[in-house]
C-alpha positions as CSV (number, residue, x, y, z in Angstrom):
1,M,17.4,-12.0,-39.9
2,D,14.8,-10.3,-42.0
3,F,13.2,-7.0,-41.6
4,T,10.0,-8.5,-39.9
5,S,12.2,-10.2,-37.2
6,F,14.2,-7.1,-36.8
7,L,11.0,-5.0,-35.9
8,T,9.8,-7.8,-34.0
9,S,12.8,-7.8,-31.8
10,L,12.7,-3.9,-31.4
11,G,8.7,-3.9,-30.8
12,T,8.7,-6.7,-28.2
13,S,11.8,-5.6,-26.4
14,F,10.3,-2.0,-25.9
15,L,6.9,-3.6,-24.9
16,I,8.8,-5.8,-22.0
17,F,10.3,-2.5,-20.9
18,V,7.0,-0.6,-20.6
19,I,5.4,-3.6,-18.8
20,L,8.4,-3.7,-16.4
21,M,8.6,0.0,-15.7
22,L,4.7,0.0,-14.9
23,L,5.3,-3.2,-12.7
24,F,8.1,-1.1,-11.0
25,T,5.7,1.7,-10.3
26,W,3.0,-0.6,-8.8
27,L,5.4,-2.9,-6.8
28,S,7.4,-0.1,-5.4
29,R,4.4,1.8,-4.2
30,R,3.5,-1.1,-1.8
31,P,5.1,-0.6,1.8
32,G,6.1,-4.2,2.2
33,N,8.6,-3.8,-0.8
34,A,10.2,-0.7,0.3
35,V,13.2,-2.7,1.6
36,V,13.8,-3.9,-2.1
37,Y,13.3,-0.6,-4.0
38,Y,14.6,1.8,-1.5
39,P,17.4,0.1,0.7
40,N,20.1,2.6,0.4
41,R,17.7,5.4,1.7
42,I,16.4,3.1,4.4
43,L,20.0,2.4,5.5
44,K,20.7,6.1,5.8
45,G,17.7,6.7,7.8
46,L,15.9,8.5,5.2
47,D,12.1,8.6,4.1
48,P,11.8,6.1,1.2
49,W,9.5,8.2,-0.7
50,E,11.4,11.3,-0.2
51,G,8.6,13.0,1.8
52,G,5.6,11.8,-0.3
53,G,3.5,9.1,0.5
54,S,3.7,6.0,-1.9
55,S,0.4,6.2,-3.1
56,S,0.8,9.8,-4.6
57,R,3.7,8.4,-7.0
58,N,2.9,8.2,-10.7
59,P,4.7,6.0,-13.2
60,F,7.0,9.0,-14.2
61,T,8.0,10.1,-10.7
62,W,11.3,8.2,-10.4
63,I,12.2,10.1,-13.9
64,R,11.7,13.4,-12.5
65,E,13.5,12.5,-9.3
66,A,16.5,11.1,-11.3
67,F,16.7,14.2,-13.6
68,S,16.7,16.6,-10.7
69,S,19.4,15.0,-8.6
70,S,22.5,16.6,-8.7
71,E,26.1,15.1,-8.8
72,Q,26.7,15.8,-5.3
73,D,23.4,13.9,-4.3
74,V,25.0,10.9,-6.1
75,I,28.1,11.4,-4.0
76,N,26.1,11.7,-0.7
77,M,24.1,8.6,-1.3
78,S,26.4,6.2,-3.1
79,G,30.0,7.6,-3.1
80,V,32.5,9.3,-5.6
81,D,33.0,5.8,-7.5
82,T,29.4,5.9,-8.4
83,A,29.5,9.6,-9.3
84,V,32.5,8.7,-11.7
85,Y,30.7,6.0,-13.3
86,F,27.9,8.7,-14.2
87,V,30.7,10.8,-15.8
88,F,31.5,7.9,-17.8
89,L,27.8,7.3,-18.9
90,T,27.6,11.0,-19.6
91,T,30.8,11.2,-21.5
92,V,29.8,8.4,-23.9
93,L,26.5,9.6,-24.3
94,S,27.9,13.1,-25.5
95,I,30.3,11.4,-27.8
96,F,27.6,9.4,-29.4
97,M,25.2,12.4,-29.7
98,L,27.7,14.8,-31.1
99,S,28.9,12.0,-33.6
100,G,25.3,11.4,-34.5
101,I,24.6,15.0,-35.2
102,V,27.0,14.9,-38.1
103,L,26.9,11.2,-39.2
104,L,23.4,10.4,-39.5
105,P,22.3,13.6,-41.6
106,V,25.4,13.2,-43.8
107,L,26.2,9.4,-44.3
108,L,22.6,8.0,-44.7
109,P,21.8,10.2,-47.7
110,V,25.2,9.4,-49.2
111,A,24.9,5.8,-48.9
112,A,21.0,5.7,-49.8
113,T,21.4,7.6,-53.0
114,E,24.2,5.5,-54.3
115,I,23.4,3.6,-57.5
116,N,24.6,0.2,-56.9
117,T,23.2,-2.8,-58.6
118,I,25.3,-5.4,-56.9
119,I,24.4,-5.9,-53.3
120,T,27.5,-7.6,-51.5
121,N,26.7,-7.0,-47.8
122,S,23.1,-8.2,-47.3
123,T,22.7,-9.4,-43.8
124,S,20.3,-12.3,-44.5
125,E,20.4,-13.7,-48.2
126,N,19.2,-10.2,-49.6
127,S,16.1,-10.0,-47.4
128,F,17.4,-7.0,-45.5
129,N,18.3,-4.7,-48.4
130,D,16.3,-1.8,-47.1
131,L,18.8,-1.2,-44.2
132,D,21.8,-2.3,-46.3
133,K,21.3,0.7,-48.6
134,L,21.8,2.9,-45.5
135,A,25.2,1.4,-44.8
136,M,28.7,2.0,-46.1
137,G,28.6,-1.3,-47.8
138,H,26.1,0.1,-50.3
139,V,28.8,2.4,-51.6
140,M,30.6,1.3,-54.6
141,E,34.4,0.5,-54.6
142,K,36.6,3.6,-55.4
143,S,33.4,6.0,-55.0
144,P,34.2,9.6,-54.3
145,R,31.4,9.3,-51.9
146,L,33.8,7.5,-49.5
147,W,35.3,10.7,-48.7
148,A,32.3,11.4,-46.6
149,F,32.8,8.3,-44.4
150,L,36.5,9.1,-44.3
151,L,35.9,12.7,-42.9
152,C,33.4,11.3,-40.6
153,A,35.9,9.0,-39.1
154,Y,38.0,12.2,-38.1
155,W,35.0,13.9,-36.6
156,I,34.3,10.9,-34.4
157,S,37.9,10.8,-33.1
158,I,38.1,14.6,-32.6
159,V,34.8,14.5,-30.5
160,T,36.0,11.7,-28.5
161,Y,39.4,13.3,-27.6
162,F,37.6,16.4,-26.7
163,M,35.0,14.8,-24.5
164,L,37.6,12.4,-22.8
165,W,40.1,15.3,-22.0
166,K,37.2,17.2,-20.4
167,A,35.9,14.3,-18.3
168,Y,39.4,13.3,-17.0
169,K,39.9,17.1,-15.5
170,H,36.3,16.7,-14.0
171,V,36.9,13.3,-12.4
172,L,40.3,14.6,-11.1
173,E,38.4,17.6,-9.4
174,L,35.9,15.1,-7.9
175,R,38.6,13.1,-6.6
176,A,40.7,16.1,-5.3
177,T,37.5,17.4,-3.5
178,A,36.7,14.0,-1.8
179,L,40.4,13.5,-0.6
180,M,40.7,17.2,0.8
181,S,37.5,16.6,2.7
182,P,37.7,17.8,6.3
183,E,36.2,14.4,7.5
184,V,38.9,11.9,9.1
185,K,39.4,9.0,6.7
186,P,41.4,6.2,8.6
187,E,43.0,5.0,5.2
188,Q,44.5,8.4,4.6
189,F,46.7,7.9,7.7
190,A,48.2,4.6,6.8
191,V,50.4,2.9,4.2
192,I,50.8,-0.9,3.2
193,V,54.4,-2.0,3.5
194,R,55.3,-5.2,1.9
195,D,58.6,-7.2,0.9
196,I,60.0,-6.7,4.2
197,P,63.5,-8.4,4.6
198,A,64.3,-11.1,7.1
199,V,64.3,-10.1,10.6
200,S,67.7,-9.8,12.4
201,E,68.6,-12.2,15.1
202,G,67.2,-11.0,18.6
203,Q,64.6,-8.8,16.9
204,S,60.9,-9.3,16.3
205,R,59.1,-8.3,13.2
206,K,57.3,-5.6,15.2
207,E,60.4,-4.1,16.5
208,Q,62.0,-4.3,12.8
209,V,59.1,-2.4,11.3
210,D,58.9,0.2,14.0
211,S,62.5,1.0,14.3
212,Y,62.9,1.3,10.4
213,F,60.1,3.7,9.9
214,K,60.7,5.5,13.4
215,S,64.2,6.4,11.9
216,I,62.6,7.7,8.5
217,Y,59.7,9.5,10.1
218,P,60.5,10.3,13.7
219,E,57.9,13.1,14.1
220,A,54.9,11.6,12.3
221,F,55.3,7.8,12.7
222,Y,52.5,6.4,15.1
223,R,52.6,2.7,15.2
224,S,52.6,-0.3,12.9
225,M,50.2,-3.4,12.4
226,V,52.1,-6.4,11.3
227,A,50.1,-8.7,9.0
228,T,49.7,-12.2,10.0
229,D,48.5,-15.6,8.3
230,N,44.8,-15.3,9.4
231,K,43.6,-18.7,7.4
232,Q,43.0,-20.6,10.5
233,V,41.7,-18.0,12.9
234,N,39.4,-16.7,10.1
235,K,38.0,-20.2,9.8
236,I,37.3,-20.5,13.6
237,Y,35.8,-17.0,13.7
238,E,33.5,-17.8,10.6
239,E,32.3,-20.9,12.3
240,L,31.6,-19.1,15.5
241,E,29.9,-16.6,13.6
242,G,27.6,-19.3,11.8
243,Y,26.6,-20.8,15.4
244,K,25.8,-17.5,16.8
245,K,23.3,-16.9,13.8
246,K,22.0,-20.5,14.3
247,L,21.4,-19.8,18.2
248,A,19.7,-16.5,17.2
249,R,17.5,-18.5,14.9
250,A,16.7,-21.2,17.5
251,E,15.8,-18.5,20.0
252,A,13.4,-16.7,17.6
253,I,11.8,-20.0,16.7
254,Y,11.3,-20.9,20.5
255,A,10.0,-17.2,21.0
256,Q,7.6,-17.7,18.3
257,S,6.3,-20.9,19.4
258,K,5.2,-19.4,22.7
259,E,3.1,-17.0,20.7
260,T,1.5,-19.3,18.4
261,G,1.3,-22.7,20.6
262,K,1.7,-23.5,24.1
263,P,2.5,-20.7,26.5
264,E,5.8,-22.6,27.5
265,G,6.8,-22.8,24.1
266,I,8.4,-25.8,22.0
267,K,12.2,-25.6,22.1
268,P,13.7,-26.4,18.7
269,T,16.0,-29.4,18.2
270,T,18.9,-30.4,15.9
271,K,20.8,-33.4,15.0
272,T,24.5,-33.6,15.8
273,G,25.7,-35.2,12.8
274,F,26.7,-34.4,9.4
275,L,25.1,-31.0,8.3
276,G,22.4,-31.7,10.9
277,L,21.0,-34.5,9.0
278,C,21.9,-37.4,11.1
279,G,22.9,-38.2,14.8
280,A,21.5,-37.7,18.1
281,K,18.7,-35.0,18.2
282,V,19.6,-32.3,21.0
283,D,18.0,-29.1,22.3
284,S,19.2,-26.5,19.7
285,I,19.7,-23.5,22.1
286,E,21.8,-25.4,24.5
287,Y,23.7,-27.3,21.8
288,F,24.7,-24.1,20.2
289,N,25.5,-22.3,23.3
290,E,28.0,-24.9,24.2
291,L,29.5,-24.9,20.8
292,I,29.8,-21.2,20.8
293,K,31.6,-21.3,24.4
294,E,33.7,-24.0,23.2
295,L,34.8,-22.0,19.9
296,N,35.3,-18.7,21.9
297,S,38.0,-20.3,23.8
298,K,39.3,-22.0,20.7
299,L,39.4,-18.5,19.0
300,E,41.2,-16.8,21.8
301,A,43.8,-19.3,21.7
302,E,44.2,-19.3,18.2
303,Q,44.5,-15.3,18.2
304,K,47.3,-15.6,20.5
305,V,49.3,-18.2,18.4
306,T,48.4,-16.1,15.3
307,L,49.7,-13.0,16.6
308,R,52.9,-14.5,18.2
309,E,54.0,-17.0,15.5
310,K,52.1,-16.4,12.2
311,Q,53.5,-12.8,11.4
312,Q,54.0,-12.1,7.7
313,P,57.0,-10.0,6.0
314,S,54.2,-7.2,5.4
315,A,52.5,-4.7,7.7
316,L,50.3,-1.6,7.9
317,V,52.1,1.6,9.1
318,F,50.1,4.6,10.7
319,F,51.1,8.3,10.7
320,T,49.8,11.1,12.7
321,N,49.1,13.3,9.5
322,R,47.8,12.8,6.0
323,V,50.7,14.4,4.2
324,T,53.4,12.2,5.7
325,A,51.1,9.0,4.8
326,A,50.8,10.3,1.3
327,S,54.5,11.2,0.9
328,A,55.5,7.8,2.3
329,A,53.0,5.9,-0.2
330,Q,55.0,7.6,-3.3
331,S,58.6,7.4,-2.1
332,L,61.4,4.8,-2.6
333,H,62.3,3.7,0.8
334,A,65.0,1.1,0.0
335,Q,67.9,1.0,-2.6
336,M,66.5,-2.2,-3.9
337,V,63.0,-1.9,-5.2
338,D,62.2,-5.4,-4.0
339,T,62.4,-4.5,-0.3
340,W,60.2,-2.2,1.7
341,T,57.9,-1.5,-0.9
342,V,55.3,0.9,0.3
343,I,51.7,1.8,-1.4
344,D,49.0,3.7,0.1
345,A,46.4,1.8,2.1
346,P,42.9,1.2,1.0
347,E,39.9,1.3,3.2
348,A,40.0,-1.4,6.1
349,R,37.1,-3.2,4.5
350,Q,38.9,-3.7,1.3
351,V,42.3,-5.1,2.6
352,V,43.1,-8.5,1.1
353,W,45.0,-9.7,3.8
354,S,46.2,-13.0,2.2
355,N,47.9,-11.2,-0.5
356,L,50.0,-8.9,1.6
357,K,52.5,-11.8,2.0
358,I,53.3,-12.3,-1.5
359,M,56.9,-11.1,-2.2
360,F,57.9,-8.7,-5.1
361,F,59.1,-11.0,-7.6
362,Q,56.6,-13.6,-7.0
363,R,54.0,-10.9,-7.7
364,Q,55.9,-10.2,-11.0
365,I,55.8,-13.8,-12.1
366,R,52.2,-14.4,-10.9
367,Q,51.2,-11.5,-12.9
368,Y,52.7,-12.7,-16.2
369,V,51.6,-16.2,-15.6
370,V,48.0,-15.0,-14.9
371,Y,48.0,-12.9,-18.1
372,F,49.1,-16.0,-20.0
373,I,46.1,-18.1,-18.7
374,V,43.7,-15.2,-19.2
375,A,45.0,-15.1,-22.9
376,L,44.6,-18.7,-23.1
377,T,41.1,-18.5,-21.6
378,I,40.1,-15.8,-24.1
379,L,41.3,-18.0,-27.0
380,F,39.6,-21.1,-25.6
381,Y,36.4,-19.2,-25.2
382,M,36.6,-18.0,-28.8
383,I,35.8,-21.4,-30.0
384,P,32.5,-22.0,-28.3
385,I,31.6,-18.1,-28.7
386,G,32.0,-18.5,-32.6
387,L,30.1,-21.7,-32.6
388,I,27.2,-20.1,-30.6
389,S,27.1,-17.2,-33.0
390,A,26.9,-19.7,-35.9
391,L,24.8,-22.5,-34.7
392,T,22.1,-20.3,-33.1
393,T,21.2,-19.1,-36.6
394,L,18.2,-21.0,-37.7
395,S,19.5,-22.4,-40.9
396,N,22.5,-23.7,-39.1
397,L,20.3,-24.8,-36.1
398,K,18.2,-26.9,-38.6
399,K,21.3,-28.6,-40.1
400,V,22.9,-29.5,-36.9
401,V,19.5,-30.6,-35.3
402,P,17.3,-31.7,-38.0
403,F,14.5,-33.0,-35.8
404,L,13.7,-29.3,-34.7
405,K,13.0,-28.4,-38.3
406,P,9.1,-28.8,-38.2
407,L,9.1,-26.6,-34.7
408,V,11.5,-24.0,-36.2
409,D,9.7,-23.5,-39.4
410,M,6.5,-22.4,-37.5
411,P,6.2,-18.9,-38.5
412,V,5.4,-17.4,-35.1
413,L,8.3,-19.3,-33.4
414,K,10.6,-18.8,-36.2
415,T,10.2,-14.9,-35.7
416,V,10.7,-15.1,-32.0
417,L,13.7,-17.4,-32.3
418,E,15.6,-15.1,-34.9
419,A,14.8,-12.0,-32.9
420,Y,16.0,-13.5,-29.5
421,L,18.0,-16.8,-29.8
422,P,21.6,-15.6,-30.7
423,Q,21.4,-12.6,-28.1
424,L,20.1,-14.7,-25.2
425,A,22.5,-17.5,-25.9
426,L,25.5,-15.0,-26.0
427,I,24.2,-13.1,-22.8
428,V,23.9,-16.3,-20.7
429,F,27.4,-17.6,-21.8
430,L,29.0,-14.3,-20.7
431,A,27.5,-14.4,-17.3
432,L,29.7,-17.5,-16.3
433,L,33.0,-15.7,-16.6
434,P,33.3,-12.9,-13.8
435,K,34.0,-15.3,-11.0
436,L,36.7,-17.2,-12.8
437,L,38.4,-13.8,-13.8
438,K,38.2,-12.4,-10.4
439,F,40.0,-15.5,-9.1
440,F,42.9,-15.0,-11.7
441,S,43.1,-11.5,-10.4
442,K,43.4,-12.4,-6.8
443,M,46.1,-14.7,-7.8
444,E,48.3,-11.9,-8.9
445,G,48.6,-10.8,-5.4
446,I,46.7,-7.7,-5.6
447,P,46.2,-6.1,-2.1
448,S,42.7,-4.4,-2.3
449,E,39.3,-5.1,-3.1
450,S,38.8,-2.2,-5.4
451,H,42.1,-2.9,-7.3
452,L,40.7,-6.6,-7.7
453,V,37.5,-5.1,-9.3
454,R,39.5,-3.0,-11.7
455,A,41.6,-5.8,-12.5
456,T,38.6,-8.3,-13.2
457,S,37.0,-5.4,-15.2
458,G,40.0,-5.1,-17.5
459,K,40.4,-8.8,-18.2
460,Y,36.4,-9.0,-18.8
461,F,36.5,-6.0,-21.2
462,Y,39.4,-7.8,-23.6
463,F,37.4,-10.9,-23.2
464,T,34.2,-9.5,-24.5
465,I,36.1,-7.7,-27.3
466,F,37.8,-10.7,-28.6
467,N,34.9,-13.2,-28.0
468,V,31.9,-11.0,-28.7
469,F,33.1,-8.4,-31.0
470,L,35.5,-10.4,-33.0
471,G,34.2,-13.9,-32.2
472,V,30.4,-13.1,-33.3
473,T,31.6,-11.4,-36.4
474,L,34.2,-13.6,-37.6
475,G,32.7,-16.9,-36.3
476,G,29.6,-16.8,-38.2
477,T,31.3,-15.5,-41.5
478,L,33.7,-18.4,-41.1
479,F,31.0,-20.9,-40.2
480,D,29.0,-20.2,-43.3
481,S,31.9,-19.9,-45.6
482,L,34.3,-22.6,-44.8
483,K,34.0,-24.2,-48.3
484,T,34.9,-20.8,-49.9
485,I,38.1,-20.5,-47.7
486,E,39.1,-23.9,-48.5
487,D,38.9,-23.4,-52.3
488,D,40.5,-20.0,-52.1
489,P,42.4,-19.2,-48.8
490,N,43.4,-15.6,-50.2
491,S,39.8,-14.6,-50.1
492,T,39.5,-14.7,-46.4
493,V,40.4,-11.0,-45.4
494,P,38.1,-9.4,-48.5
495,M,35.3,-11.8,-47.4
496,L,35.5,-10.9,-43.6
497,A,35.9,-7.3,-44.4
498,N,32.7,-7.3,-46.7
499,S,30.7,-9.2,-43.9
500,L,31.3,-6.4,-41.4
501,P,28.0,-4.4,-42.4
502,G,26.0,-7.6,-42.3
503,S,27.1,-8.3,-38.7
504,A,25.7,-4.7,-37.6
505,T,22.3,-6.1,-37.7
506,F,23.0,-8.7,-34.9
507,F,24.6,-6.0,-32.6
508,L,21.7,-3.9,-33.2
509,T,19.2,-6.3,-31.8
510,F,22.0,-7.2,-29.2
511,V,22.1,-3.5,-28.0
512,A,18.5,-3.0,-28.1
513,L,17.9,-6.5,-26.0
514,K,20.5,-5.0,-23.5
515,F,18.9,-1.6,-22.8
516,F,15.3,-2.3,-23.0
517,V,15.1,-5.8,-21.3
518,G,18.4,-5.4,-19.2
519,F,17.6,-2.0,-17.8
520,G,13.8,-2.9,-17.5
521,M,14.8,-5.8,-15.4
522,E,17.4,-3.7,-13.5
523,L,14.5,-1.1,-12.8
524,S,11.7,-3.4,-11.9
525,R,14.1,-5.8,-9.7
526,V,11.6,-8.4,-10.1
527,V,14.0,-11.3,-9.3
528,P,15.4,-9.7,-6.1
529,L,11.8,-9.0,-5.1
530,I,10.7,-12.6,-5.6
531,I,13.9,-13.9,-3.7
532,F,13.1,-11.5,-0.9
533,H,9.4,-12.5,-0.3
534,V,10.4,-16.2,-0.6
535,K,13.1,-15.9,2.0
536,R,11.0,-13.7,4.3
537,K,8.0,-16.1,4.2
538,Y,9.9,-19.6,4.4
539,L,13.3,-18.8,5.5
540,C,14.0,-15.9,7.7
541,K,13.4,-16.0,11.4
542,T,15.7,-13.2,12.8
543,E,16.3,-9.5,11.9
544,H,19.8,-10.3,10.7
545,E,18.4,-13.0,8.2
546,L,15.8,-10.6,7.1
547,K,18.3,-7.9,6.5
548,E,20.6,-10.5,4.5
549,A,17.5,-11.2,2.5
550,W,17.0,-7.7,1.2
551,K,20.7,-6.7,1.1
552,P,21.0,-4.7,-2.3
553,G,24.8,-5.1,-3.1
554,D,26.6,-2.4,-5.1
555,L,26.9,-1.4,-8.9
556,S,29.0,-4.4,-9.8
557,Y,31.8,-2.5,-11.5
558,A,33.6,-5.7,-12.4
559,T,30.9,-6.6,-14.9
560,R,28.8,-3.7,-15.5
561,V,31.7,-1.5,-16.6
562,P,33.1,-3.9,-19.4
563,G,29.5,-4.6,-20.5
564,D,29.0,-0.9,-21.1
565,L,32.6,-0.6,-22.8
566,L,31.4,-3.4,-25.1
567,I,28.5,-1.3,-26.3
568,V,31.0,1.8,-26.7
569,T,33.2,-0.6,-28.7
570,L,30.4,-2.0,-30.9
571,V,28.9,1.6,-31.6
572,L,32.1,3.2,-32.4
573,S,33.4,0.3,-34.7
574,Y,30.2,0.3,-36.7
575,S,29.4,4.0,-36.5
576,I,30.7,4.7,-39.8
577,I,29.9,1.1,-41.4
578,A,26.5,1.2,-40.3
579,P,25.4,4.8,-38.9
580,L,22.0,3.3,-37.6
581,I,23.7,2.0,-34.8
582,I,24.3,5.3,-33.2
583,P,20.8,6.0,-32.0
584,F,20.8,2.6,-30.4
585,G,24.0,3.6,-28.6
586,I,22.4,6.8,-27.5
587,V,19.2,5.2,-26.2
588,Y,21.4,2.6,-24.3
589,F,23.5,5.1,-22.5
590,G,20.7,7.7,-22.2
591,L,18.2,5.1,-20.7
592,G,21.2,3.6,-18.6
593,W,21.9,7.1,-17.1
594,L,18.3,7.3,-16.2
595,V,17.6,4.0,-14.6
596,L,21.0,3.5,-12.8
597,R,20.6,7.2,-11.5
598,N,17.4,5.9,-9.7
599,Q,19.0,2.8,-8.6
600,A,22.3,4.5,-7.3
601,L,20.0,7.1,-5.2
602,K,17.9,4.6,-3.8
603,V,19.2,1.0,-4.2
604,F,22.8,0.2,-4.4
605,V,25.0,0.4,-1.4
606,P,28.7,0.7,-2.3
607,S,31.0,-2.1,-0.9
608,F,33.9,0.2,-1.1
609,E,35.2,3.6,-1.9
610,S,38.4,4.3,-4.3
611,Y,37.6,8.0,-5.0
612,G,37.3,7.4,-8.7
613,R,40.2,5.1,-9.3
614,M,38.2,3.2,-11.7
615,W,38.4,6.4,-14.3
616,P,41.9,6.0,-15.7
617,H,40.8,2.2,-16.4
618,I,37.7,3.2,-18.2
619,H,39.4,6.1,-20.1
620,T,42.0,3.7,-21.5
621,R,39.5,1.1,-22.6
622,I,37.4,3.6,-24.3
623,L,40.5,4.8,-26.3
624,A,41.2,1.1,-26.9
625,A,37.8,0.9,-28.5
626,L,38.5,4.1,-30.5
627,L,41.7,2.5,-31.6
628,L,39.9,-0.6,-32.9
629,F,37.4,1.7,-34.7
630,Q,40.2,3.4,-36.4
631,V,42.1,0.2,-37.4
632,T,38.9,-1.4,-38.7
633,M,38.2,1.8,-40.8
634,V,41.7,1.7,-42.3
635,G,41.1,-2.1,-43.2
636,Y,37.5,-1.6,-44.4
637,F,38.6,1.4,-46.8
638,G,41.2,-0.6,-47.9
639,V,38.9,-3.5,-48.9
640,K,36.7,-0.6,-50.8
641,K,39.8,-0.2,-52.8
642,F,39.7,3.8,-52.0
643,V,43.0,5.4,-53.1
644,Y,43.0,7.9,-50.0
645,T,42.7,5.2,-47.3
646,P,46.3,6.5,-46.3
647,F,44.5,9.5,-44.8
648,L,43.2,7.5,-42.0
649,I,46.7,6.3,-40.7
650,P,47.4,9.6,-38.7
651,L,44.3,8.6,-36.5
652,P,45.5,5.5,-34.6
653,V,48.8,7.3,-34.2
654,A,46.9,10.4,-32.9
655,T,45.1,8.1,-30.3
656,C,48.1,6.6,-29.1
657,I,49.6,10.0,-28.6
658,F,46.6,11.1,-26.6
659,L,46.6,8.1,-24.4
660,Y,50.3,8.8,-23.7
661,V,49.7,12.5,-22.9
662,C,46.9,11.8,-20.6
663,R,48.7,9.3,-18.7
664,K,51.5,11.7,-18.1
665,K,49.4,14.6,-17.1
666,F,46.6,12.8,-15.0
667,Y,47.3,9.4,-14.0
668,R,50.0,10.0,-11.4
669,S,47.3,11.9,-9.3
670,F,45.2,8.7,-9.3
671,S,47.9,6.3,-8.4
672,N,49.1,8.5,-5.6
673,P,47.2,11.3,-3.7
674,A,48.8,14.6,-4.4
675,L,50.5,16.4,-1.3
676,E,48.6,19.4,-2.0
677,V,45.4,17.4,-1.8
678,A,46.5,15.7,1.4
679,S,47.3,18.9,3.2
680,G,43.8,20.1,3.5
681,E,42.7,21.0,7.0
682,L,40.6,18.5,9.2
683,K,37.7,19.6,11.3
684,E,39.0,17.8,14.2
685,I,42.1,15.9,15.6
686,P,42.1,12.5,14.4
687,N,41.9,9.8,17.2
688,M,44.9,7.7,16.0
689,E,43.9,4.6,18.3
690,Q,40.2,4.7,16.8
691,I,42.1,4.9,13.3
692,F,44.3,1.9,14.2
693,R,41.7,-0.2,15.5
694,S,39.5,0.2,12.3
695,F,42.1,-1.9,10.4
696,I,42.2,-4.7,12.8
697,P,40.6,-7.9,11.1
698,P,37.3,-9.1,12.7
699,S,38.8,-12.5,13.4
700,L,41.5,-10.7,15.5
701,N,39.3,-8.1,17.1
702,S,38.4,-9.0,20.8
703,E,37.7,-7.0,23.9
704,K,39.4,-9.6,26.0
705,V,42.7,-9.0,24.6
706,D,45.5,-7.9,27.0
707,D,48.5,-6.0,25.6
708,D,50.9,-7.9,27.7
709,Q,49.7,-11.2,26.3
710,F,50.5,-9.8,22.9
711,E,53.8,-7.9,23.1
712,D,55.5,-9.4,20.1
713,A,52.5,-8.0,17.9
714,L,52.4,-4.7,19.5
715,S,54.4,-1.7,18.8
716,Q,57.4,-1.2,21.3
717,V,57.1,2.6,20.3
718,S,53.6,3.3,21.3
719,R,51.4,0.9,23.4
720,M,47.9,2.2,23.4
721,G,45.8,-0.6,24.5
722,S,45.4,-2.3,21.3
723,F,47.1,-5.1,19.3
724,A,47.8,-5.9,15.8
């Protein structure tokens, strides 16, 4: 990429962001679009425009509102998890700013004033030398100037340790404050029990669980809910709910026909065959009513069978106070660790019921198998990622697809392709992964949705590191230099090390594309807006369908966090090699903080609340990025033949020690709620029956259920007019 292409990429990306921001300002002021730009506020019953009319808003009002919001505002609107995510953004932004204050005024002049007659690190056949002179690659081997780069590596490490330690303490306080809330949270009164041993003869699973916990917690035990195999009952329930929606739609169409056509209206019809595409044509309302009646009876029968005959070796156990539940979640209940395993319960909406039955050693084996499969996936994807990196350069593209040469050589098209093609190809390729990785995580036997998200995020992070950071850097170099490597295999390591400064230019434009175009699209919400209006005009007939059309979703931590951590890794790894990447990192996280602050306050609706459980995961990955940076520096200083390179060896050791200390000091409070936190006063006596009922799966929840019909599934200790 030459200097013109680089400036074109930056300029057009910035222009796109400005256009998208102005588009957001105009579109968000239209009342018909409020549900797209302010769904979180609307769902909470608040005024979308915070007291001022939409017409009074200027293009920068949202910026003022984002800056003026407090951390408590974020918690009130989007929960503790979102507030913790902003702690992450703020922490990384602080690391880059404090690093840039030293690195930019020190390293840029040191590199630029070096007299180097041989440029070995040009990014594009000596056409980008102006920026190469500002990189570490411009400094001669064994030069005393390398001391400045070495000392700056220490500065970055120290700043990172300090900011991460400070952030960990802050997140711990946020978590403790939330868990000590006087509000009653059902999950704080429950634990998940897995690996329940075989039932004794003449004893039901329910009696087994109740008697076991009643003997250990005679004063605080309330009742238990045995988990069941809900696959069949869920299938019937979802089918029933689908027909209810179809009935509501048919009734809405019928009512609309009375207003627009004949007074008696026209009843809608449907075909009874496959997917409603064939078969006899019948009255939709009558047909769906019959199906609903039939499925209701079928559901009730399946509920009875499920509760009596499909009980699993796992359960939810409820206690009358938070301290006992917190204590139970972190205690060893049986002498053998593979029986009566107890963990703290997540929110009811988070429970992955199908995974509760998976036994201890099965979970261990599944975990290792999944890790092995994910490792193979990473290695498998590294081949196409490397090819994408190599093939999307124009020179290689012309070799592989010769008939495109006339088009590619057009000056305007050439500039645009050089500026965007590799980055867009990489971004599109990465978008295919999250669902696959979430499927792998679920196969491990993880019991909660928030834990699934954390596991998926971790896999996605390591995937992006190996395949984006390493794959792009090494892939393009190897493709261009296969002949050299074939002739002299020993030249591989020095050649790759020397290529690192050149790879930074790709990542400069990659980061710029992510923050300008990515955050511009996030703010403007053009795609969700178009989808909503198309659905509203042509597909939505009921209020439920309309609400589903503008349902905003959450922050998507499984992909957003690893995406941000990739930028952290790139900026840290190239901060010494090419210090100009630091301002790009600052803009990315600064602009990200601003745009996502607006979205958190007005758009995103959390799908779960884990009270900051994501933070230890984020903290560990930032340190992994720092460790990669430090190891890279050791290697690159070695390539530069700097005699004092061993002075860098303490840095990776210090990072490992810092990680160990943080895990020992802080992590336990995230894996288990502290008893001093759980002992906080409640503003009211908890309604245990309501807490119990909140965990009943929707497919098993029925007002028609009678306790006597489900005595095998009810607690023999306390029958309170419910079932499990």
